[in-house]
BAMI-476831 format. One record per residue (C-alpha): residue number from 1; residue in three letters; chain; x negated, y, z negated. Coordinates in pm, 1 decimal, decimal comma. Last residue first. Example, Ala and Ser with C-alpha at 12.3 -4.5 7.8 and 13.67 -1.06 7.14 Angstrom:
2
+------+------+-------+----------+----------+----------+
| resi | resn | chain |       xx |       yy |       zz |
+------+------+-------+----------+----------+----------+
|    2 |  SER |     A |  -1367,0 |   -106,0 |   -714,0 |
|    1 |  ALA |     A |  -1230,0 |   -450,0 |   -780,0 |
+------+------+-------+----------+----------+----------+
END
This chain:
130
+------+------+-------+----------+----------+----------+
| resi | resn | chain |       xx |       yy |       zz |
+------+------+-------+----------+----------+----------+
|  130 |  UNK |     A | -18281,5 |  15356,9 |    -39,3 |
|  129 |  UNK |     A | -17902,3 |  15328,5 |    -44,2 |
|  128 |  UNK |     A | -17695,3 |  15562,8 |   -216,6 |
|  127 |  UNK |     A | -17461,2 |  15493,2 |   -421,0 |
|  126 |  UNK |     A | -17105,4 |  15674,7 |   -400,6 |
|  125 |  UNK |     A | -16915,8 |  15405,6 |   -247,4 |
|  124 |  UNK |     A | -16910,8 |  15205,0 |   -561,2 |
|  123 |  UNK |     A | -16815,5 |  15538,2 |   -796,2 |
|  122 |  UNK |     A | -16490,0 |  15549,1 |   -575,0 |
|  121 |  UNK |     A | -16418,6 |  15181,6 |   -656,7 |
|  120 |  UNK |     A | -16412,0 |  15217,3 |  -1018,7 |
|  119 |  UNK |     A | -16242,0 |  15535,8 |  -1027,7 |
|  118 |  UNK |     A | -15977,4 |  15363,6 |   -806,2 |
|  117 |  UNK |     A | -15951,8 |  15098,6 |  -1062,4 |
|  116 |  UNK |     A | -15905,3 |  15339,3 |  -1345,6 |
|  115 |  UNK |     A | -15644,8 |  15512,8 |  -1157,1 |
|  114 |  UNK |     A | -15454,1 |  15208,8 |  -1092,1 |
|  113 |  UNK |     A | -15465,8 |  15064,1 |  -1426,5 |
|  112 |  UNK |     A | -15360,6 |  15425,6 |  -1556,5 |
|  111 |  UNK |     A | -15045,6 |  15427,5 |  -1314,7 |
|  110 |  UNK |     A | -14971,0 |  15059,6 |  -1416,9 |
|  109 |  UNK |     A | -14955,5 |  15157,3 |  -1790,4 |
|  108 |  UNK |     A | -14746,3 |  15464,5 |  -1703,0 |
|  107 |  UNK |     A | -14475,4 |  15273,6 |  -1482,5 |
|  106 |  UNK |     A | -14477,3 |  15006,6 |  -1768,1 |
|  105 |  UNK |     A | -14403,0 |  15253,1 |  -2040,5 |
|  104 |  UNK |     A | -14139,5 |  15418,4 |  -1838,3 |
|  103 |  UNK |     A | -13997,9 |  15098,6 |  -1794,9 |
|  102 |  UNK |     A | -13974,5 |  15009,7 |  -2146,0 |
|  101 |  UNK |     A | -13805,7 |  15335,2 |  -2232,4 |
|  100 |  UNK |     A | -13876,3 |  15395,6 |  -2612,2 |
|   99 |  UNK |     A | -14086,1 |  15713,7 |  -2595,5 |
|   98 |  UNK |     A | -13883,7 |  15842,5 |  -2287,9 |
|   97 |  UNK |     A | -13575,0 |  15879,9 |  -2532,2 |
|   96 |  UNK |     A | -13703,7 |  16192,1 |  -2679,4 |
|   95 |  UNK |     A | -13740,2 |  16363,6 |  -2337,8 |
|   94 |  UNK |     A | -13331,4 |  16400,4 |  -2301,3 |
|   93 |  UNK |     A | -13320,1 |  16766,7 |  -2400,5 |
|   92 |  UNK |     A | -13649,4 |  16900,3 |  -2243,9 |
|   91 |  UNK |     A | -13729,5 |  17186,4 |  -2426,8 |
|   90 |  UNK |     A | -14104,2 |  17238,9 |  -2372,0 |
|   89 |  UNK |     A | -14189,1 |  17093,3 |  -2682,2 |
|   88 |  UNK |     A | -13969,9 |  16795,3 |  -2625,3 |
|   87 |  UNK |     A | -14141,5 |  16734,3 |  -2292,6 |
|   86 |  UNK |     A | -14498,2 |  16738,2 |  -2496,1 |
|   85 |  UNK |     A | -14335,3 |  16494,4 |  -2746,3 |
|   84 |  UNK |     A | -14216,8 |  16263,4 |  -2444,0 |
|   83 |  UNK |     A | -14542,1 |  16264,3 |  -2295,3 |
|   82 |  UNK |     A | -14743,4 |  16173,9 |  -2589,6 |
|   81 |  UNK |     A | -14487,2 |  15884,1 |  -2676,2 |
|   80 |  UNK |     A | -14515,9 |  15768,6 |  -2309,5 |
|   79 |  UNK |     A | -14873,5 |  15777,4 |  -2321,2 |
|   78 |  UNK |     A | -14888,5 |  15552,7 |  -2637,5 |
|   77 |  UNK |     A | -14627,9 |  15311,6 |  -2516,6 |
|   76 |  UNK |     A | -14811,2 |  15270,0 |  -2165,7 |
|   75 |  UNK |     A | -15186,6 |  15209,0 |  -2304,4 |
|   74 |  UNK |     A | -15192,0 |  14971,3 |  -2579,6 |
|   73 |  UNK |     A | -14856,1 |  14812,8 |  -2558,5 |
|   72 |  UNK |     A | -14825,3 |  14836,8 |  -2177,2 |
|   71 |  UNK |     A | -15164,9 |  14694,3 |  -2138,6 |
|   70 |  UNK |     A | -15101,3 |  14406,6 |  -2379,0 |
|   69 |  UNK |     A | -14774,9 |  14335,0 |  -2203,0 |
|   68 |  UNK |     A | -15009,0 |  14334,3 |  -1862,3 |
|   67 |  UNK |     A | -15195,6 |  14043,8 |  -2026,6 |
|   66 |  UNK |     A | -14903,9 |  13865,7 |  -2002,1 |
|   65 |  UNK |     A | -14797,7 |  13629,8 |  -2306,2 |
|   64 |  UNK |     A | -14807,4 |  13282,6 |  -2254,7 |
|   63 |  UNK |     A | -15152,4 |  13211,5 |  -2451,4 |
|   62 |  UNK |     A | -15019,4 |  13434,3 |  -2742,8 |
|   61 |  UNK |     A | -14693,1 |  13250,1 |  -2738,4 |
|   60 |  UNK |     A | -14836,3 |  12884,8 |  -2760,3 |
|   59 |  UNK |     A | -15106,4 |  13009,2 |  -3030,7 |
|   58 |  UNK |     A | -14813,1 |  13158,3 |  -3215,5 |
|   57 |  UNK |     A | -14592,9 |  12854,1 |  -3211,4 |
|   56 |  UNK |     A | -14893,9 |  12637,4 |  -3297,6 |
|   55 |  UNK |     A | -14950,9 |  12861,2 |  -3615,9 |
|   54 |  UNK |     A | -14584,8 |  12836,0 |  -3695,0 |
|   53 |  UNK |     A | -14601,6 |  12431,3 |  -3671,7 |
|   52 |  UNK |     A | -14875,2 |  12444,7 |  -3956,5 |
|   51 |  UNK |     A | -14678,0 |  12656,5 |  -4169,2 |
|   50 |  UNK |     A | -14352,7 |  12447,3 |  -4127,2 |
|   49 |  UNK |     A | -14546,1 |  12132,6 |  -4194,7 |
|   48 |  UNK |     A | -14713,8 |  12299,3 |  -4516,5 |
|   47 |  UNK |     A | -14358,0 |  12392,4 |  -4606,3 |
|   46 |  UNK |     A | -14174,4 |  12049,8 |  -4579,5 |
|   45 |  UNK |     A | -13859,7 |  12119,5 |  -4456,0 |
|   44 |  UNK |     A | -13858,3 |  12021,7 |  -4089,3 |
|   43 |  UNK |     A | -13553,8 |  12044,9 |  -3867,3 |
|   42 |  UNK |     A | -13389,2 |  11767,7 |  -3695,0 |
|   41 |  UNK |     A | -13649,2 |  11482,5 |  -3770,6 |
|   40 |  UNK |     A | -13846,2 |  11228,7 |  -3573,2 |
|   39 |  UNK |     A | -13802,8 |  11330,4 |  -3232,3 |
|   38 |  UNK |     A | -13868,7 |  11712,2 |  -3278,4 |
|   37 |  UNK |     A | -14162,3 |  11637,0 |  -3500,9 |
|   36 |  UNK |     A | -14309,4 |  11391,1 |  -3258,4 |
|   35 |  UNK |     A | -14426,1 |  11580,5 |  -2959,4 |
|   34 |  UNK |     A | -14505,7 |  11925,4 |  -3098,1 |
|   33 |  UNK |     A | -14696,2 |  11723,1 |  -3363,8 |
|   32 |  UNK |     A | -14875,7 |  11534,9 |  -3092,6 |
|   31 |  UNK |     A | -14982,9 |  11851,5 |  -2888,2 |
|   30 |  UNK |     A | -15138,3 |  11995,5 |  -3223,0 |
|   29 |  UNK |     A | -15311,4 |  11707,3 |  -3288,4 |
|   28 |  UNK |     A | -15453,3 |  11666,8 |  -2925,4 |
|   27 |  UNK |     A | -15579,0 |  12031,6 |  -2953,9 |
|   26 |  UNK |     A | -15352,6 |  12348,3 |  -2807,9 |
|   25 |  UNK |     A | -15457,8 |  12597,9 |  -2566,0 |
|   24 |  UNK |     A | -15581,7 |  12454,4 |  -2225,7 |
|   23 |  UNK |     A | -15366,8 |  12141,7 |  -2260,5 |
|   22 |  UNK |     A | -15034,4 |  12290,1 |  -2329,8 |
|   21 |  UNK |     A | -15133,0 |  12619,3 |  -2159,3 |
|   20 |  UNK |     A | -14979,2 |  12560,4 |  -1814,8 |
|   19 |  UNK |     A | -14695,4 |  12779,0 |  -1841,5 |
|   18 |  UNK |     A | -14452,5 |  12498,4 |  -1760,8 |
|   17 |  UNK |     A | -14627,6 |  12276,3 |  -2042,6 |
|   16 |  UNK |     A | -14609,7 |  12550,5 |  -2289,6 |
|   15 |  UNK |     A | -14281,0 |  12644,5 |  -2197,7 |
|   14 |  UNK |     A | -14149,9 |  12281,0 |  -2237,3 |
|   13 |  UNK |     A | -14339,8 |  12253,4 |  -2574,8 |
|   12 |  UNK |     A | -14171,7 |  12562,0 |  -2694,1 |
|   11 |  UNK |     A | -13803,0 |  12428,6 |  -2583,6 |
|   10 |  UNK |     A | -13875,8 |  12104,3 |  -2764,6 |
|    9 |  UNK |     A | -13959,4 |  12299,8 |  -3066,5 |
|    8 |  UNK |     A | -13647,9 |  12516,0 |  -3054,5 |
|    7 |  UNK |     A | -13435,0 |  12230,3 |  -2993,3 |
|    6 |  UNK |     A | -13589,2 |  12006,1 |  -3284,4 |
|    5 |  UNK |     A | -13499,9 |  12302,4 |  -3507,7 |
|    4 |  UNK |     A | -13787,5 |  12530,3 |  -3646,4 |
|    3 |  UNK |     A | -13583,1 |  12795,2 |  -3790,7 |
|    2 |  UNK |     A | -13735,7 |  13149,7 |  -3729,8 |
|    1 |  UNK |     A | -13731,0 |  13408,2 |  -4016,8 |
+------+------+-------+----------+----------+----------+
END
């Protein structure tokens, strides 16, 4: 469980400002809470306030998350797991480590993106002009 100390809340505010999501994602009430709570108390103890702060933090984290990270988790990791199992079936001794290799998952996701983009570009060139 994350403790919402004033240091943590100020760091989240700074990340939101630097990531340019402060005004885009948060409404004025949420911005006011993240501005005032760290200045008024070291750690909030009220359960409702902690719940509201948690929702604000989740909004910021989601907005800061790279779209590539989603593609890696949705495409790269499942591909890495599938290839790892296939190679293990062929007798490759260290293939089990591939499923948890972040770099391998990233590589597979980028390769998938590039092949999908190449397919779209290839289709654009096949259209006949009438």
